[in-house]
FINUMI-809114 format. One record per residue (C-alpha): x negated, y, z; residue number from 1; residue in one letter. Coordinates in nm, 2 decimals, padded with zeros to 4 digits. Each point is the difference from the previous one (the first is absolute). Layout:
# residues N
+--------+--------+--------+-----+------+
!      x !      y !      z !  nr ! rest !
+--------+--------+--------+-----+------+
!      X !      Y !      Z ! NUM !    a !
...
+--------+--------+--------+-----+------+
This chain:
# residues 260
+--------+--------+--------+-----+------+
!      x !      y !      z !  nr ! rest !
+--------+--------+--------+-----+------+
! -12.45 ! -04.30 ! -02.75 !   1 !    x !
! -00.24 ! -00.02 !  00.28 !   2 !    x !
!  00.19 !  00.26 !  00.19 !   3 !    x !
!  00.33 ! -00.18 ! -00.05 !   4 !    x !
! -00.18 ! -00.33 !  00.13 !   5 !    x !
! -00.12 !  00.20 !  00.31 !   6 !    x !
!  00.34 !  00.13 !  00.07 !   7 !    x !
!  00.15 ! -00.34 ! -00.02 !   8 !    x !
! -00.26 ! -00.14 !  00.24 !   9 !    x !
!  00.05 !  00.29 !  00.24 !  10 !    x !
!  00.38 ! -00.04 ! -00.01 !  11 !    x !
! -00.04 ! -00.39 !  00.06 !  12 !    x !
! -00.22 !  00.07 !  00.29 !  13 !    x !
!  00.25 !  00.24 !  00.17 !  14 !    x !
!  00.28 ! -00.26 ! -00.07 !  15 !    x !
! -00.22 ! -00.26 !  00.18 !  16 !    x !
! -00.08 !  00.22 !  00.29 !  17 !    x !
!  00.37 !  00.10 !  00.03 !  18 !    x !
!  00.11 ! -00.37 ! -00.01 !  19 !    x !
! -00.26 ! -00.08 !  00.27 !  20 !    x !
!  00.08 !  00.30 !  00.24 !  21 !    x !
!  00.38 !  00.04 ! -00.04 !  22 !    x !
!  00.10 ! -00.32 !  00.18 !  23 !    x !
! -00.22 !  00.08 !  00.28 !  24 !    x !
!  00.13 !  00.35 !  00.03 !  25 !    x !
!  00.35 ! -00.13 ! -00.02 !  26 !    x !
! -00.04 ! -00.24 !  00.29 !  27 !    x !
!  00.10 !  00.26 !  00.25 !  28 !    x !
!  00.32 !  00.09 ! -00.18 !  29 !    x !
!  00.32 ! -00.20 !  00.11 !  30 !    x !
!  00.15 ! -00.23 ! -00.26 !  31 !    x !
!  00.37 !  00.10 ! -00.05 !  32 !    x !
!  00.18 ! -00.22 ! -00.24 !  33 !    x !
!  00.31 !  00.16 ! -00.16 !  34 !    x !
!  00.33 ! -00.19 ! -00.08 !  35 !    x !
!  00.01 ! -00.19 !  00.34 !  36 !    x !
!  00.34 ! -00.07 !  00.13 !  37 !    x !
!  00.08 !  00.06 !  00.38 !  38 !    x !
!  00.28 ! -00.04 !  00.22 !  39 !    x !
!  00.13 !  00.25 !  00.26 !  40 !    x !
!  00.27 ! -00.09 !  00.27 !  41 !    x !
!  00.18 !  00.18 !  00.25 !  42 !    x !
!  00.27 ! -00.04 !  00.28 !  43 !    x !
!  00.16 !  00.32 !  00.15 !  44 !    x !
!  00.25 !  00.08 !  00.26 !  45 !    x !
!  00.17 !  00.34 !  00.02 !  46 !    x !
!  00.21 !  00.10 !  00.30 !  47 !    x !
!  00.28 !  00.26 ! -00.07 !  48 !    x !
!  00.09 !  00.24 !  00.27 !  49 !    x !
!  00.14 !  00.33 ! -00.13 !  50 !    x !
! -00.29 !  00.20 ! -00.13 !  51 !    x !
! -00.27 ! -00.25 !  00.13 !  52 !    x !
! -00.12 ! -00.29 ! -00.20 !  53 !    x !
! -00.26 ! -00.21 !  00.20 !  54 !    x !
! -00.20 ! -00.24 ! -00.21 !  55 !    x !
! -00.21 ! -00.32 !  00.03 !  56 !    x !
! -00.17 ! -00.10 ! -00.32 !  57 !    x !
! -00.22 ! -00.32 ! -00.06 !  58 !    x !
! -00.20 ! -00.01 ! -00.32 !  59 !    x !
! -00.25 ! -00.26 ! -00.14 !  60 !    x !
! -00.18 ! -00.03 ! -00.32 !  61 !    x !
! -00.15 ! -00.28 ! -00.21 !  62 !    x !
! -00.30 !  00.15 ! -00.18 !  63 !    x !
! -00.27 ! -00.08 ! -00.25 !  64 !    x !
! -00.05 ! -00.27 ! -00.26 !  65 !    x !
!  00.06 ! -00.28 !  00.26 !  66 !    x !
!  00.31 !  00.17 !  00.16 !  67 !    x !
! -00.15 ! -00.01 !  00.34 !  68 !    x !
!  00.18 !  00.17 !  00.29 !  69 !    x !
! -00.12 !  00.36 !  00.02 !  70 !    x !
!  00.13 !  00.31 !  00.16 !  71 !    x !
!  00.26 ! -00.05 !  00.27 !  72 !    x !
!  00.17 !  00.27 !  00.21 !  73 !    x !
!  00.25 !  00.07 !  00.26 !  74 !    x !
!  00.16 !  00.35 ! -00.02 !  75 !    x !
!  00.22 !  00.15 !  00.29 !  76 !    x !
!  00.16 !  00.34 !  00.02 !  77 !    x !
!  00.30 !  00.20 ! -00.09 !  78 !    x !
!  00.16 !  00.22 ! -00.26 !  79 !    x !
!  00.20 !  00.30 !  00.12 !  80 !    x !
!  00.25 !  00.21 ! -00.23 !  81 !    x !
! -00.08 !  00.36 !  00.06 !  82 !    x !
!  00.23 !  00.09 ! -00.29 !  83 !    x !
!  00.26 ! -00.18 ! -00.22 !  84 !    x !
! -00.27 ! -00.03 ! -00.27 !  85 !    x !
! -00.31 ! -00.01 !  00.21 !  86 !    x !
! -00.15 ! -00.28 !  00.22 !  87 !    x !
! -00.32 !  00.01 !  00.20 !  88 !    x !
! -00.18 ! -00.28 !  00.15 !  89 !    x !
! -00.28 ! -00.10 !  00.23 !  90 !    x !
! -00.15 ! -00.35 !  00.01 !  91 !    x !
! -00.28 ! -00.21 !  00.14 !  92 !    x !
! -00.15 ! -00.28 ! -00.20 !  93 !    x !
! -00.23 ! -00.30 !  00.09 !  94 !    x !
! -00.16 ! -00.15 ! -00.30 !  95 !    x !
! -00.26 ! -00.27 ! -00.07 !  96 !    x !
! -00.18 ! -00.11 ! -00.31 !  97 !    x !
!  00.00 !  00.35 ! -00.17 !  98 !    x !
! -00.31 !  00.05 ! -00.22 !  99 !    x !
! -00.19 !  00.34 ! -00.01 ! 100 !    x !
! -00.30 !  00.14 ! -00.22 ! 101 !    x !
! -00.25 ! -00.09 !  00.26 ! 102 !    x !
!  00.10 ! -00.35 !  00.03 ! 103 !    x !
! -00.21 ! -00.08 ! -00.32 ! 104 !    x !
! -00.32 ! -00.10 !  00.18 ! 105 !    x !
! -00.33 ! -00.18 ! -00.05 ! 106 !    x !
! -00.03 ! -00.32 !  00.21 ! 107 !    x !
! -00.32 ! -00.14 !  00.17 ! 108 !    x !
! -00.09 ! -00.18 ! -00.33 ! 109 !    x !
!  00.02 !  00.35 ! -00.19 ! 110 !    x !
!  00.30 ! -00.12 ! -00.19 ! 111 !    x !
!  00.30 !  00.24 ! -00.04 ! 112 !    x !
!  00.34 ! -00.11 !  00.13 ! 113 !    x !
!  00.32 !  00.14 !  00.15 ! 114 !    x !
! -00.02 !  00.00 !  00.38 ! 115 !    x !
!  00.26 ! -00.22 !  00.17 ! 116 !    x !
!  00.27 !  00.22 !  00.14 ! 117 !    x !
!  00.27 ! -00.26 !  00.06 ! 118 !    x !
! -00.01 !  00.02 !  00.37 ! 119 !    x !
! -00.09 !  00.37 !  00.03 ! 120 !    x !
!  00.28 !  00.20 !  00.15 ! 121 !    x !
!  00.05 !  00.37 ! -00.07 ! 122 !    x !
!  00.24 !  00.25 !  00.14 ! 123 !    x !
!  00.17 !  00.26 ! -00.22 ! 124 !    x !
!  00.22 !  00.29 !  00.09 ! 125 !    x !
!  00.25 !  00.12 ! -00.26 ! 126 !    x !
!  00.22 !  00.31 ! -00.03 ! 127 !    x !
!  00.26 !  00.01 ! -00.27 ! 128 !    x !
!  00.23 !  00.26 ! -00.18 ! 129 !    x !
!  00.25 ! -00.10 ! -00.26 ! 130 !    x !
!  00.24 !  00.22 ! -00.17 ! 131 !    x !
!  00.26 ! -00.13 ! -00.23 ! 132 !    x !
!  00.23 !  00.16 ! -00.26 ! 133 !    x !
!  00.31 ! -00.13 ! -00.16 ! 134 !    x !
! -00.01 !  00.05 ! -00.38 ! 135 !    x !
!  00.36 !  00.01 ! -00.09 ! 136 !    x !
! -00.08 !  00.13 ! -00.35 ! 137 !    x !
! -00.13 ! -00.33 ! -00.11 ! 138 !    x !
!  00.22 ! -00.27 ! -00.16 ! 139 !    x !
!  00.18 ! -00.21 !  00.26 ! 140 !    x !
! -00.06 !  00.26 !  00.26 ! 141 !    x !
! -00.14 ! -00.24 !  00.26 ! 142 !    x !
! -00.37 !  00.11 ! -00.05 ! 143 !    x !
! -00.21 !  00.12 !  00.30 ! 144 !    x !
! -00.35 !  00.14 ! -00.03 ! 145 !    x !
! -00.23 ! -00.06 !  00.31 ! 146 !    x !
! -00.33 !  00.19 !  00.06 ! 147 !    x !
! -00.18 ! -00.21 !  00.27 ! 148 !    x !
! -00.31 !  00.16 !  00.15 ! 149 !    x !
! -00.21 ! -00.18 !  00.26 ! 150 !    x !
! -00.31 !  00.10 !  00.21 ! 151 !    x !
! -00.19 ! -00.31 !  00.10 ! 152 !    x !
! -00.31 !  00.00 !  00.26 ! 153 !    x !
! -00.21 ! -00.31 !  00.05 ! 154 !    x !
! -00.16 !  00.00 !  00.34 ! 155 !    x !
! -00.25 ! -00.29 ! -00.11 ! 156 !    x !
! -00.19 !  00.22 ! -00.26 ! 157 !    x !
!  00.14 !  00.35 !  00.05 ! 158 !    x !
!  00.17 ! -00.02 ! -00.35 ! 159 !    x !
!  00.26 !  00.27 ! -00.06 ! 160 !    x !
!  00.25 ! -00.08 ! -00.29 ! 161 !    x !
!  00.28 !  00.19 ! -00.17 ! 162 !    x !
!  00.25 ! -00.25 ! -00.17 ! 163 !    x !
!  00.26 !  00.15 ! -00.25 ! 164 !    x !
!  00.29 ! -00.19 ! -00.15 ! 165 !    x !
!  00.25 !  00.17 ! -00.23 ! 166 !    x !
!  00.27 ! -00.26 ! -00.07 ! 167 !    x !
!  00.33 ! -00.01 ! -00.19 ! 168 !    x !
!  00.29 ! -00.25 !  00.11 ! 169 !    x !
!  00.31 ! -00.10 ! -00.16 ! 170 !    x !
!  00.28 ! -00.13 !  00.23 ! 171 !    x !
!  00.23 ! -00.23 ! -00.16 ! 172 !    x !
!  00.34 ! -00.01 !  00.20 ! 173 !    x !
!  00.28 ! -00.24 !  00.00 ! 174 !    x !
!  00.32 !  00.12 !  00.18 ! 175 !    x !
! -00.22 !  00.29 !  00.13 ! 176 !    x !
! -00.24 ! -00.23 !  00.16 ! 177 !    x !
! -00.36 ! -00.03 ! -00.11 ! 178 !    x !
! -00.08 ! -00.33 ! -00.17 ! 179 !    x !
! -00.32 !  00.06 ! -00.17 ! 180 !    x !
! -00.28 !  00.27 !  00.00 ! 181 !    x !
! -00.25 !  00.04 ! -00.28 ! 182 !    x !
! -00.31 !  00.22 !  00.08 ! 183 !    x !
! -00.28 !  00.13 ! -00.22 ! 184 !    x !
! -00.28 !  00.16 !  00.20 ! 185 !    x !
! -00.37 !  00.11 ! -00.01 ! 186 !    x !
! -00.21 ! -00.05 !  00.32 ! 187 !    x !
! -00.33 !  00.20 !  00.03 ! 188 !    x !
! -00.25 ! -00.02 !  00.28 ! 189 !    x !
! -00.23 !  00.31 !  00.03 ! 190 !    x !
! -00.32 ! -00.02 !  00.20 ! 191 !    x !
! -00.04 !  00.30 !  00.22 ! 192 !    x !
! -00.35 ! -00.07 !  00.14 ! 193 !    x !
! -00.16 ! -00.30 ! -00.16 ! 194 !    x !
! -00.10 ! -00.17 ! -00.33 ! 195 !    x !
! -00.12 !  00.16 ! -00.32 ! 196 !    x !
!  00.35 !  00.05 ! -00.17 ! 197 !    x !
!  00.30 !  00.20 !  00.12 ! 198 !    x !
!  00.24 ! -00.28 ! -00.07 ! 199 !    x !
! -00.11 ! -00.35 !  00.11 ! 200 !    x !
!  00.32 ! -00.19 ! -00.06 ! 201 !    x !
!  00.30 !  00.04 ! -00.23 ! 202 !    x !
!  00.28 ! -00.19 ! -00.16 ! 203 !    x !
!  00.33 !  00.03 ! -00.17 ! 204 !    x !
!  00.26 ! -00.25 !  00.10 ! 205 !    x !
!  00.36 ! -00.11 ! -00.05 ! 206 !    x !
!  00.21 ! -00.14 !  00.28 ! 207 !    x !
!  00.33 ! -00.18 !  00.01 ! 208 !    x !
!  00.19 ! -00.02 !  00.32 ! 209 !    x !
!  00.31 ! -00.22 !  00.04 ! 210 !    x !
!  00.24 !  00.05 !  00.29 ! 211 !    x !
!  00.08 ! -00.34 !  00.11 ! 212 !    x !
!  00.21 !  00.13 !  00.28 ! 213 !    x !
!  00.04 !  00.34 !  00.17 ! 214 !    x !
! -00.27 ! -00.12 !  00.25 ! 215 !    x !
! -00.23 ! -00.20 ! -00.23 ! 216 !    x !
! -00.18 !  00.11 ! -00.32 ! 217 !    x !
! -00.26 ! -00.18 ! -00.22 ! 218 !    x !
! -00.24 !  00.17 ! -00.24 ! 219 !    x !
! -00.25 ! -00.08 ! -00.27 ! 220 !    x !
! -00.26 !  00.24 ! -00.16 ! 221 !    x !
! -00.28 !  00.00 ! -00.26 ! 222 !    x !
! -00.30 !  00.22 ! -00.01 ! 223 !    x !
! -00.30 !  00.03 ! -00.23 ! 224 !    x !
! -00.23 !  00.13 !  00.29 ! 225 !    x !
! -00.35 !  00.18 ! -00.03 ! 226 !    x !
! -00.24 !  00.02 !  00.29 ! 227 !    x !
! -00.31 !  00.20 ! -00.02 ! 228 !    x !
! -00.33 ! -00.13 !  00.17 ! 229 !    x !
! -00.27 !  00.27 !  00.06 ! 230 !    x !
! -00.36 ! -00.05 !  00.10 ! 231 !    x !
! -00.03 ! -00.19 !  00.34 ! 232 !    x !
! -00.24 !  00.10 !  00.27 ! 233 !    x !
! -00.23 ! -00.30 ! -00.07 ! 234 !    x !
! -00.02 !  00.08 ! -00.37 ! 235 !    x !
! -00.09 !  00.37 !  00.03 ! 236 !    x !
! -00.37 ! -00.07 ! -00.07 ! 237 !    x !
!  00.09 ! -00.22 ! -00.31 ! 238 !    x !
!  00.20 !  00.26 ! -00.18 ! 239 !    x !
!  00.35 !  00.14 !  00.00 ! 240 !    x !
!  00.29 ! -00.17 ! -00.16 ! 241 !    x !
!  00.38 !  00.04 ! -00.04 ! 242 !    x !
!  00.19 ! -00.31 ! -00.10 ! 243 !    x !
!  00.36 ! -00.08 ! -00.05 ! 244 !    x !
!  00.19 ! -00.31 !  00.10 ! 245 !    x !
!  00.34 ! -00.05 ! -00.18 ! 246 !    x !
!  00.22 ! -00.28 !  00.13 ! 247 !    x !
!  00.36 ! -00.06 ! -00.10 ! 248 !    x !
!  00.21 ! -00.01 !  00.33 ! 249 !    x !
!  00.32 ! -00.17 !  00.05 ! 250 !    x !
!  00.20 !  00.08 !  00.32 ! 251 !    x !
!  00.27 ! -00.19 !  00.18 ! 252 !    x !
!  00.16 !  00.11 !  00.32 ! 253 !    x !
!  00.30 ! -00.01 !  00.23 ! 254 !    x !
!  00.16 !  00.28 !  00.18 ! 255 !    x !
!  00.22 ! -00.02 !  00.32 ! 256 !    x !
!  00.22 !  00.28 !  00.14 ! 257 !    x !
!  00.15 !  00.01 !  00.34 ! 258 !    x !
!  00.25 !  00.26 !  00.11 ! 259 !    x !
! -00.03 !  00.12 !  00.37 ! 260 !    x !
+--------+--------+--------+-----+------+
């Protein structure tokens, strides 16, 4: 009986210590609420000139529980068709508001917070290879499989990223003209030289694109996204962590095509 009482007291003591220590230990770990709804928007212009497709893309995103303006970017570049079923591309992107692992910092009052990156501009270089395959054996015959592969280099922090996106698109035609595209895809971002996980961002998504006219398209998408945050430079001495942020992202956009 005495032994049982001693064990209960020891267990209670450990529980008290854990309750006192855990909150302090957890202070250096970012809080990442799940189930947050965010909104991503884009406006793109594609020029069509034989095998060349120059592009200008504006993107902006409302993020977090307060839906504040977050990442914004301007992308310039071009696709080139090297084969009937293969396009390659090269792009430059100027972005602001992007958040990275090391943006989780301790301020002058020794409190943890995300560093404000809203006015920090970063330069990215992008190379793209996208083969596509017509899957005539599927019902309806108008199915196309895309295998997008992108290499992304961020000059701000020397981050190297490999992005992969297999996607399957069904083209609904009316009088042999496309009216509606429905796409299911899976985007994965691989870290090549940073973080503590090989994959730091991934999400499946569905997209519906409506051909308003031959020159104007509008689209909407939905994605349950996962972003992985690894130990920041400021938090190294407090202990490693890996946390996941899981928002639901709705996308709305418009795409213009201009024939040259």
